[in-house]
GUDREN-878647 format. One record per residue: residue number from 1; residue in three letters; x, y, z of N, C-alpha, C in turn. Coordinates in pm, whole numbers, always signed. Example, Ala and Ser with C-alpha at 12.3 -4.5 7.8 and 13.67 -1.06 7.14 Angstrom:
2
    n  res     n.X     n.Y     n.Z    ca.X    ca.Y    ca.Z     c.X     c.Y     c.Z
    1  Ala   +1319    -569    +780   +1230    -450    +780   +1320    -330    +780
    2  Ser   +1285    -225    +708   +1367    -106    +714   +1290      +3    +787
***
This chain:
218
    n  res     n.X     n.Y     n.Z    ca.X    ca.Y    ca.Z     c.X     c.Y     c.Z
    1  Unk   +6013   +8990   +4700   +6101   +8960   +4815   +6029   +8860   +4906
    2  Unk   +6092   +8742   +4930   +6025   +8640   +5010   +6033   +8674   +5158
    3  Unk   +5961   +8595   +5238   +5951   +8623   +5381   +6085   +8614   +5452
    4  Unk   +6168   +8518   +5410   +6300   +8501   +5472   +6387   +8623   +5446
    5  Unk   +6383   +8673   +5322   +6462   +8791   +5287   +6415   +8912   +5366
    6  Unk   +6283   +8927   +5378   +6228   +9039   +5456   +6275   +9032   +5601
    7  Unk   +6277   +8911   +5655   +6321   +8894   +5794   +6466   +8935   +5812
    8  Unk   +6552   +8893   +5716   +6695   +8926   +5723   +6716   +9076   +5713
    9  Unk   +6643   +9140   +5619   +6656   +9286   +5602   +6611   +9358   +5728
   10  Unk   +6497   +9315   +5783   +6445   +9379   +5905   +6542   +9362   +6021
   11  Unk   +6599   +9241   +6033   +6694   +9215   +6140   +6818   +9302   +6125
   12  Unk   +6864   +9319   +6000   +6981   +9402   +5974   +6957   +9545   +6017
   13  Unk   +6839   +9599   +5980   +6805   +9736   +6019   +6797   +9751   +6171
   14  Unk   +6742   +9650   +6235   +6732   +9654   +6381   +6870   +9656   +6445
   15  Unk   +6962   +9574   +6394   +7098   +9570   +6448   +7168   +9703   +6428
   16  Unk   +7151   +9763   +6310   +7212   +9893   +6283   +7156   +9999   +6377
   17  Unk   +7025   +9996   +6395   +6960  +10093   +6484   +7007  +10076   +6627
   18  Unk   +7019   +9949   +6668   +7063   +9922   +6806   +7207   +9969   +6826
   19  Unk   +7294   +9939   +6727   +7434   +9980   +6738   +7446  +10131   +6743
   20  Unk   +7368  +10198   +6657   +7371  +10344   +6656   +7321  +10402   +6786
   21  Unk   +7215  +10341   +6839   +7160  +10388   +6966   +7257  +10367   +7080
   22  Unk   +7323  +10251   +7081   +7420  +10223   +7188   +7538  +10320   +7181
   23  Unk   +7584  +10349   +7059   +7695  +10443   +7043   +7654  +10582   +7090
   24  Unk   +7532  +10623   +7049   +7483  +10755   +7088   +7470  +10765   +7240
   25  Unk   +7418  +10658   +7302   +7402  +10658   +7448   +7538  +10668   +7518
   26  Unk   +7636  +10591   +7467   +7770  +10594   +7526   +7832  +10732   +7511
   27  Unk   +7815  +10792   +7392   +7870  +10925   +7367   +7803  +11028   +7457
   28  Unk   +7673  +11014   +7477   +7601  +11107   +7564   +7648  +11093   +7709
   29  Unk   +7670  +10968   +7751   +7720  +10944   +7887   +7856  +11009   +7907
   30  Unk   +7945  +10991   +7808   +8078  +11048   +7816   +8071  +11201   +7819
   31  Unk   +7985  +11259   +7734   +7969  +11403   +7730   +7918  +11456   +7864
   32  Unk   +7818  +11387   +7921   +7761  +11431   +8048   +7864  +11423   +8160
   33  Unk   +7945  +11315   +8160   +8048  +11300   +8263   +8154  +11409   +8248
   34  Unk   +8190  +11441   +8123   +8288  +11546   +8100   +8236  +11682   +8145
   35  Unk   +8109  +11710   +8117   +8048  +11835   +8161   +8044  +11844   +8313
   36  Unk   +8015  +11730   +8377   +8012  +11727   +8523   +8149  +11760   +8580
   37  Unk   +8254  +11699   +8523   +8390  +11724   +8572   +8430  +11869   +8550
   38  Unk   +8393  +11925   +8433   +8427  +12065   +8404   +8356  +12159   +8501
   39  Unk   +8230  +12132   +8525   +8152  +12217   +8615   +8200  +12209   +8759
   40  Unk   +8265  +12099   +8792   +8310  +12078   +8930   +8462  +12060   +8936
   41  Unk   +8534  +12137   +8852   +8679  +12121   +8843   +8748  +12141   +8977
   42  Unk   +8693  +12227   +9061   +8754  +12251   +9192   +8750  +12126   +9279
   43  Unk   +8660  +12033   +9248   +8650  +11910   +9326   +8753  +11806   +9284
   44  Unk   +8823  +11829   +9174   +8920  +11731   +9126   +9047  +11730   +9208
   45  Unk   +9099  +11847   +9242   +9227  +11856   +9312   +9213  +11950   +9432
   46  Unk   +9265  +11907   +9545   +9269  +11990   +9665   +9414  +12011   +9706
   47  Unk   +9438  +12113   +9787   +9575  +12144   +9830   +9638  +12028   +9906
   48  Unk   +9556  +11949   +9976   +9611  +11840  +10056   +9642  +11716   +9974
   49  Unk   +9602  +11713   +9847   +9612  +11590   +9767   +9757  +11551   +9739
   50  Unk   +9799  +11428   +9774   +9935  +11381   +9739   +9951  +11378   +9588
   51  Unk  +10070  +11414   +9540  +10091  +11419   +9396  +10235  +11382   +9361
   52  Unk  +10249  +11325   +9242  +10380  +11293   +9184  +10389  +11364   +9049
   53  Unk  +10507  +11419   +9020  +10526  +11485   +8891  +10532  +11636   +8907
   54  Unk  +10576  +11703   +8801  +10594  +11847   +8803  +10460  +11919   +8811
   55  Unk  +10457  +12025   +8890  +10334  +12103   +8907  +10285  +12157   +8773
   56  Unk  +10380  +12196   +8686  +10342  +12256   +8558  +10323  +12154   +8446
   57  Unk  +10321  +12025   +8479  +10301  +11921   +8376  +10170  +11947   +8301
   58  Unk  +10171  +11935   +8168  +10050  +11966   +8090   +9939  +11862   +8101
   59  Unk   +9974  +11740   +8144   +9873  +11634   +8159   +9864  +11596   +8306
   60  Unk   +9746  +11608   +8361   +9724  +11577   +8503   +9624  +11462   +8515
   61  Unk   +9669  +11355   +8579   +9582  +11240   +8606   +9535  +11249   +8750
   62  Unk   +9407  +11253   +8770   +9351  +11249   +8905   +9290  +11111   +8925
   63  Unk   +9337  +11043   +9030   +9287  +10908   +9059   +9219  +10905   +9195
   64  Unk   +9095  +10864   +9198   +9026  +10834   +9324   +9052  +10687   +9353
   65  Unk   +9113  +10659   +9468   +9152  +10521   +9497   +9117  +10483   +9639
   66  Unk   +9114  +10352   +9659   +9090  +10291   +9790   +9208  +10197   +9815
   67  Unk   +9283  +10214   +9925   +9398  +10127   +9947   +9363   +9980   +9962
   68  Unk   +9235   +9950   +9990   +9191   +9811  +10000   +9139   +9755   +9869
   69  Unk   +9145   +9836   +9764   +9094   +9796   +9633   +9200   +9718   +9556
   70  Unk   +9166   +9596   +9515   +9262   +9510   +9445   +9300   +9568   +9308
   71  Unk   +9204   +9626   +9238   +9233   +9684   +9108   +9323   +9807   +9121
   72  Unk   +9304   +9885   +9228   +9393   +9999   +9254   +9537   +9949   +9271
   73  Unk   +9551   +9840   +9342   +9684   +9780   +9363   +9744   +9736   +9230
   74  Unk   +9663   +9681   +9144   +9710   +9633   +9014   +9749   +9748   +8922
   75  Unk   +9668   +9854   +8922   +9691   +9966   +8830   +9806  +10057   +8874
   76  Unk   +9831  +10067   +9004   +9928  +10166   +9054  +10065  +10156   +8987
   77  Unk  +10131  +10040   +8984  +10264  +10035   +8920  +10259  +10064   +8771
   78  Unk  +10148  +10034   +8708  +10135  +10058   +8564  +10120  +10208   +8536
   79  Unk  +10044  +10276   +8620  +10031  +10421   +8606  +10164  +10489   +8639
   80  Unk  +10232  +10440   +8741  +10362  +10496   +8779  +10462  +10480   +8665
   81  Unk  +10457  +10368   +8594  +10547  +10346   +8480  +10520  +10447   +8369
   82  Unk  +10394  +10485   +8350  +10360  +10586   +8250  +10421  +10720   +8290
   83  Unk  +10414  +10753   +8420  +10475  +10877   +8468  +10625  +10876   +8446
   84  Unk  +10689  +10765   +8477  +10834  +10756   +8463  +10877  +10767   +8317
   85  Unk  +10790  +10723   +8226  +10820  +10733   +8083  +10797  +10874   +8029
   86  Unk  +10722  +10956   +8106  +10692  +11093   +8064  +10714  +11188   +8182
   87  Unk  +10838  +11197   +8234  +10863  +11268   +8359  +10833  +11417   +8356
   88  Unk  +10839  +11478   +8241  +10814  +11622   +8231  +10670  +11654   +8193
   89  Unk  +10596  +11553   +8152  +10467  +11578   +8089  +10345  +11542   +8173
   90  Unk  +10364  +11453   +8273  +10247  +11401   +8344  +10262  +11421   +8495
   91  Unk  +10152  +11456   +8558  +10144  +11467   +8704  +10029  +11378   +8751
   92  Unk  +10052  +11303   +8856   +9950  +11216   +8915   +9906  +11273   +9049
   93  Unk   +9777  +11290   +9065   +9719  +11339   +9190   +9628  +11230   +9246
   94  Unk   +9649  +11195   +9372   +9569  +11090   +9434   +9463  +11150   +9526
   95  Unk   +9344  +11095   +9516   +9233  +11131   +9603   +9181  +11005   +9670
   96  Unk   +9130  +11020   +9789   +9083  +10905   +9866   +8935  +10877   +9839
   97  Unk   +8905  +10749   +9821   +8766  +10704   +9810   +8757  +10571   +9885
   98  Unk   +8766  +10576  +10018   +8767  +10452  +10097   +8629  +10388  +10107
   99  Unk   +8593  +10314  +10004   +8461  +10253   +9997   +8454  +10117  +10068
  100  Unk   +8568  +10049  +10083   +8569   +9920  +10152   +8555   +9941  +10303
  101  Unk   +8496   +9844  +10369   +8482   +9851  +10515   +8620   +9862  +10580
  102  Unk   +8636   +9962  +10665   +8759   +9978  +10741   +8871  +10047  +10667
  103  Unk   +8857  +10072  +10537   +8969  +10130  +10462   +8992  +10276  +10496
  104  Unk   +8892  +10342  +10555   +8914  +10481  +10598   +9023  +10488  +10704
  105  Unk   +9037  +10382  +10785   +9142  +10380  +10887   +9280  +10363  +10823
  106  Unk   +9285  +10289  +10713   +9412  +10274  +10641   +9448  +10405  +10572
  107  Unk   +9349  +10475  +10522   +9373  +10610  +10467   +9427  +10700  +10576
  108  Unk   +9375  +10686  +10697   +9427  +10762  +10811   +9575  +10737  +10832
  109  Unk   +9618  +10611  +10817   +9760  +10578  +10828   +9842  +10647  +10719
  110  Unk   +9788  +10648  +10599   +9857  +10715  +10488   +9872  +10863  +10515
  111  Unk   +9767  +10925  +10566   +9774  +11068  +10596   +9872  +11096  +10711
  112  Unk   +9872  +11008  +10811   +9967  +11024  +10922  +10110  +11009  +10871
  113  Unk  +10131  +10918  +10777  +10264  +10901  +10717  +10301  +11022  +10632
  114  Unk  +10203  +11083  +10566  +10229  +11201  +10484  +10280  +11316  +10570
  115  Unk  +10230  +11325  +10693  +10276  +11430  +10784  +10424  +11414  +10819
  116  Unk  +10475  +11292  +10803  +10617  +11265  +10828  +10697  +11257  +10698
  117  Unk  +10635  +11297  +10586  +10703  +11294  +10457  +10727  +11154  +10404
  118  Unk  +10642  +11059  +10443  +10662  +10918  +10404  +10543  +10859  +10330
  119  Unk  +10463  +10944  +10269  +10341  +10895  +10206  +10368  +10787  +10102
  120  Unk  +10456  +10814  +10006  +10475  +10723   +9894  +10536  +10589   +9933
  121  Unk  +10641  +10585  +10017  +10690  +10453  +10059  +10588  +10374  +10141
  122  Unk  +10508  +10444  +10221  +10404  +10375  +10298  +10294  +10324  +10206
  123  Unk  +10255  +10405  +10109  +10153  +10360  +10013  +10200  +10234   +9942
  124  Unk  +10323  +10232   +9896  +10371  +10116   +9820  +10385   +9993   +9910
  125  Unk  +10426  +10014  +10036  +10435   +9902  +10129  +10296   +9845  +10159
  126  Unk  +10198   +9932  +10176  +10062   +9890  +10205  +10001   +9815  +10087
  127  Unk  +10022   +9867   +9967   +9967   +9801   +9849  +10033   +9664   +9827
  128  Unk  +10165   +9658   +9847  +10235   +9531   +9829  +10184   +9425   +9926
  129  Unk  +10147   +9468  +10047  +10102   +9375  +10150   +9951   +9358  +10154
  130  Unk   +9880   +9418  +10060   +9733   +9418  +10063   +9671   +9281  +10086
  131  Unk   +9719   +9173  +10022   +9656   +9042  +10045   +9659   +8998  +10191
  132  Unk   +9752   +9053  +10269   +9762   +9013  +10409   +9661   +9084  +10499
  133  Unk   +9624   +9206  +10464   +9538   +9282  +10555   +9396   +9308  +10503
  134  Unk   +9365   +9258  +10384   +9228   +9269  +10332   +9169   +9129  +10323
  135  Unk   +9055   +9111  +10386   +8986   +8982  +10382   +8837   +9007  +10364
  136  Unk   +8777   +8939  +10266   +8634   +8953  +10239   +8594   +9099  +10220
  137  Unk   +8678   +9171  +10144   +8653   +9312  +10110   +8651   +9403  +10234
  138  Unk   +8716   +9358  +10339   +8723   +9437  +10462   +8868   +9460  +10501
  139  Unk   +8903   +9585  +10530   +9039   +9618  +10570   +9057   +9590  +10719
  140  Unk   +9165   +9520  +10753   +9199   +9492  +10892   +9322   +9574  +10928
  141  Unk   +9297   +9695  +10976   +9405   +9792  +10994   +9512   +9744  +11092
  142  Unk   +9473   +9662  +11189   +9570   +9612  +11286   +9681   +9529  +11220
  143  Unk   +9651   +9472  +11104   +9748   +9389  +11034   +9839   +9472  +10943
  144  Unk   +9810   +9602  +10932   +9890   +9688  +10844  +10019   +9733  +10911
  145  Unk  +10014   +9759  +11041  +10125   +9822  +11111  +10258   +9749  +11090
  146  Unk  +10255   +9616  +11093  +10380   +9540  +11083  +10449   +9560  +10949
  147  Unk  +10373   +9600  +10848  +10431   +9620  +10716  +10497   +9758  +10701
  148  Unk  +10492   +9837  +10808  +10552   +9970  +10805  +10689   +9973  +10870
  149  Unk  +10731   +9859  +10924  +10864   +9852  +10987  +10973   +9880  +10882
  150  Unk  +11074   +9950  +10926  +11188   +9976  +10839  +11172  +10095  +10747
  151  Unk  +11063  +10170  +10762  +11039  +10285  +10674  +11078  +10417  +10742
  152  Unk  +11134  +10407  +10862  +11180  +10528  +10931  +11068  +10613  +10988
  153  Unk  +10959  +10549  +11023  +10845  +10622  +11079  +10851  +10632  +11230
  154  Unk  +10799  +10741  +11283  +10778  +10755  +11426  +10639  +10700  +11455
  155  Unk  +10635  +10574  +11500  +10507  +10506  +11516  +10420  +10570  +11623
  156  Unk  +10481  +10617  +11730  +10403  +10683  +11836  +10336  +10809  +11782
  157  Unk  +10410  +10884  +11704  +10354  +11006  +11645  +10241  +10971  +11548
  158  Unk  +10260  +10863  +11472  +10154  +10821  +11380  +10027  +10785  +11455
  159  Unk  +10041  +10711  +11563   +9925  +10670  +11641   +9851  +10793  +11695
  160  Unk   +9929  +10893  +11733   +9869  +11017  +11784   +9799  +11093  +11671
  161  Unk   +9867  +11103  +11557   +9811  +11179  +11444   +9683  +11117  +11389
  162  Unk   +9668  +10986  +11405   +9548  +10919  +11356   +9420  +10976  +11417
  163  Unk   +9432  +11032  +11535   +9315  +11089  +11603   +9291  +11234  +11565
  164  Unk   +9377  +11288  +11479   +9369  +11429  +11443   +9241  +11460  +11365
  165  Unk   +9170  +11567  +11403   +9051  +11605  +11326   +9085  +11651  +11185
  166  Unk   +9211  +11696  +11164   +9252  +11739  +11029   +9249  +11621  +10931
  167  Unk   +9292  +11504  +10979   +9290  +11386  +10893   +9146  +11346  +10861
  168  Unk   +9060  +11353  +10960   +8918  +11322  +10938   +8858  +11419  +10835
  169  Unk   +8901  +11545  +10839   +8850  +11645  +10743   +8896  +11614  +10601
  170  Unk   +9022  +11569  +10587   +9075  +11534  +10455   +8992  +11421  +10394
  171  Unk   +8967  +11317  +10474   +8890  +11203  +10424   +8748  +11246  +10388
  172  Unk   +8687  +11327  +10474   +8550  +11374  +10449   +8544  +11458  +10322
  173  Unk   +8646  +11544  +10300   +8649  +11628  +10181   +8661  +11544  +10054
  174  Unk   +8751  +11445  +10058   +8769  +11360   +9939   +8643  +11280   +9908
  175  Unk   +8577  +11231  +10011   +8452  +11157   +9989   +8344  +11248   +9933
  176  Unk   +8340  +11372   +9983   +8242  +11468   +9932   +8269  +11500   +9785
  177  Unk   +8398  +11516   +9751   +8434  +11545   +9612   +8404  +11425   +9522
  178  Unk   +8427  +11305   +9574   +8394  +11184   +9497   +8244  +11181   +9467
  179  Unk   +8164  +11217   +9564   +8019  +11220   +9542   +7981  +11326   +9440
  180  Unk   +8045  +11443   +9450   +8018  +11552   +9355   +8047  +11509   +9213
  181  Unk   +8156  +11433   +9195   +8199  +11389   +9062   +8138  +11255   +9022
  182  Unk   +8046  +11207   +9103   +7976  +11081   +9074   +8071  +10962   +9068
  183  Unk   +8172  +10963   +9154   +8264  +10850   +9165   +8199  +10745   +9255
  184  Unk   +8175  +10628   +9200   +8107  +10523   +9276   +8189  +10396   +9289
  185  Unk   +8306  +10392   +9222   +8391  +10274   +9228   +8536  +10319   +9216
  186  Unk   +8627  +10229   +9253   +8769  +10262   +9243   +8842  +10153   +9163
  187  Unk   +8951  +10190   +9095   +8999  +10327   +9078   +8915  +10402   +8974
  188  Unk   +8901  +10531   +8994   +8832  +10618   +8898   +8931  +10726   +8855
  189  Unk   +8941  +10748   +8725   +9042  +10841   +8672   +8978  +10956   +8596
  190  Unk   +9044  +11072   +8607   +9015  +11188   +8524   +9148  +11235   +8468
  191  Unk   +9153  +11253   +8337   +9277  +11298   +8272   +9250  +11437   +8214
  192  Unk   +9317  +11536   +8271   +9288  +11677   +8237   +9138  +11706   +8248
  193  Unk   +9079  +11651   +8352   +8938  +11674   +8379   +8843  +11582   +8305
  194  Unk   +8896  +11501   +8212   +8810  +11412   +8133   +8801  +11274   +8197
  195  Unk   +8680  +11223   +8218   +8665  +11088   +8273   +8690  +10983   +8166
  196  Unk   +8716  +10860   +8209   +8729  +10750   +8113   +8595  +10726   +8043
  197  Unk   +8596  +10702   +7912   +8471  +10671   +7842   +8412  +10539   +7890
  198  Unk   +8500  +10446   +7929   +8460  +10319   +7990   +8580  +10270   +8070
  199  Unk   +8556  +10183   +8166   +8664  +10145   +8255   +8758  +10043   +8192
  200  Unk   +8887  +10063   +8216   +8988   +9969   +8170   +9122  +10039   +8157
  201  Unk   +9231   +9963   +8172   +9363  +10025   +8163   +9393  +10072   +8021
  202  Unk   +9348   +9997   +7921   +9371  +10039   +7783   +9301  +10172   +7756
  203  Unk   +9180  +10188   +7810   +9107  +10313   +7792   +9182  +10429   +7860
  204  Unk   +9238  +10402   +7977   +9316  +10503   +8047   +9440  +10541   +7966
  205  Unk   +9511  +10439   +7917   +9631  +10464   +7837   +9597  +10546   +7712
  206  Unk   +9486  +10514   +7649   +9447  +10584   +7526   +9413  +10731   +7556
  207  Unk   +9342  +10755   +7667   +9306  +10892   +7703   +9432  +10973   +7736
  208  Unk   +9527  +10912   +7807   +9653  +10980   +7839   +9729  +11012   +7710
  209  Unk   +9737  +10916   +7619   +9806  +10937   +7492   +9742  +11050   +7412
  210  Unk   +9609  +11054   +7412   +9538  +11160   +7339   +9572  +11296   +7396
  211  Unk   +9577  +11306   +7530   +9608  +11434   +7593   +9754  +11473   +7570
  212  Unk   +9845  +11375   +7571   +9985  +11404   +7543  +10001  +11457   +7400
  213  Unk   +9932  +11396   +7306   +9940  +11440   +7167   +9881  +11580   +7151
  214  Unk   +9772  +11606   +7223   +9708  +11738   +7216   +9803  +11847   +7267
  215  Unk   +9878  +11817   +7374   +9970  +11918   +7429  +10086  +11943   +7334
  216  Unk  +10125  +11844   +7257  +10238  +11860   +7164  +10197  +11942   +7042
  217  Unk  +10067  +11948   +7012  +10020  +12025   +6899  +10002  +12172   +6931
  218  Unk  +10007  +12205   +7062   +9982  +12343   +7103  +10103  +12430   +7076
***
């Protein structure tokens, strides 16, 4: 065997070893994340968490999101379309992870709107207008208010509720749960307690499909 052939063989073995190691590392990461979610299942959903879908739905998607997050804005209608295509099978639970500067104040607006039964229309209005009130990864809450016109909100009551310690507790709880579950970016998803193996909408769709198929086999 000449030197060139030896080099090619050695390189091939190295590539195989590297690929196997990378796969093993990825699998170990996924396993560790799944174990973390299972051990801290109570941190996934709280009584205050806004949700869409039937309570008894067999597949539950928990999303940690930031209203100032551009990817959250992009994913939201796509996730909602999945729910609409599976109305009896999937429930979406939203958790707050206001990591952008100032976005905790926008979360406060969402919570104040929730107290008036207007969480979802306000969320969609805020996300639609996101380019207007987010600049340089910073939320400018003063620019959000004008996008709430016409939604039937009591603005004076909202302004009062924003100072409520209950809203501050909700945000603090969600941030604490995000830390417990090692959520460091948004959007972050758990499907029936399982985290995404890697980030991406296709990965989310595949995990949801796997869980839907698993429920049909039961």
